[in-house]
N, C-alpha and C positions, 0 to 999 in steps of 0.2 A: 504493502498499500504505498508506502514512503517513497518507491522508486518511484514508483506514478503521478506524486503530488511534486516533486521536486524536475520528475521530466515536462509534467504540464504547466509548473510555472517558466523553467526555462524554454518551454516552449513558449509559452503568451512573452515573457518578452523579449524575445524574437523577434515574434512578429509584429509588437509593440514599434520597437525600436526600428525596424526599418520604413517604417512609415516616416521617420524624422528625419530620415537621408536628403540633404541638398543636393540636387543635377545644375548640372552647367549646359544655359544653352548659348551658342554667338552664331550669329546676325545682320543684316540691316536696317535697321530703325524707321518705322514705312508710317506712324504716328506717332510723337509723345503728346500726352493729356495732361496737362502738371496738375490745370485744378480737379477734376476725374482721378488721379495719379495714377496713371495709365500707362503701358507703355504696348508699343503693337511693335510685330518683327514682321519680314513683308512674307514673311511661313503663314501668314495671319493671328499667329498664339500673341496675344493679347494677358499682360502681368501685369500686376499690380503689386504698385510702390510701392515702400512702405512710409507711414507721414511722416518719421522723421529722414526722411530721403532727399539728400542738396542734388541738386543738377548741376551735374559735372560743364554741362554748356549741349545736352545732345540738341539734335537734331537730325532732320529725317535723312533720309543714307550715312548716316554714319554708321561706322560697322562696333556691338557693342557684344561684351559677356557679360551671360544675368546667368546671378545664384539663387537659384529656387526653388520652392518646394509645395506643393500640392494640399491646400486647404478647402476642403468641399473639392467641390468643384473650378477653383480657383487655380489659377498659375499666382503666387505672393513669392516676390523678387525679394530675395536681403540684401542686394548687393547687383549693380548694373557697374563695370569699368568699359570702358571706350577703350575701342584696339587699335593699334596703327596699324 
């Protein structure tokens, strides 16, 4: 019984921690809406930016790398870096 509980607890920890991992994407900016705090890449993916996001001079056509995670149905960006 003890092994079952430990195994179930370990499986639960692994499953919940995998949801917290951030992913990265890169691409060209299609649209940036500072008021709505969204950034859309040319592939059509829209990322919601954090409330404390500081605009580094984002403009349409610029290449960026975005670190993000899923929160419900939304892509939540944690950082946006311009790529040269």
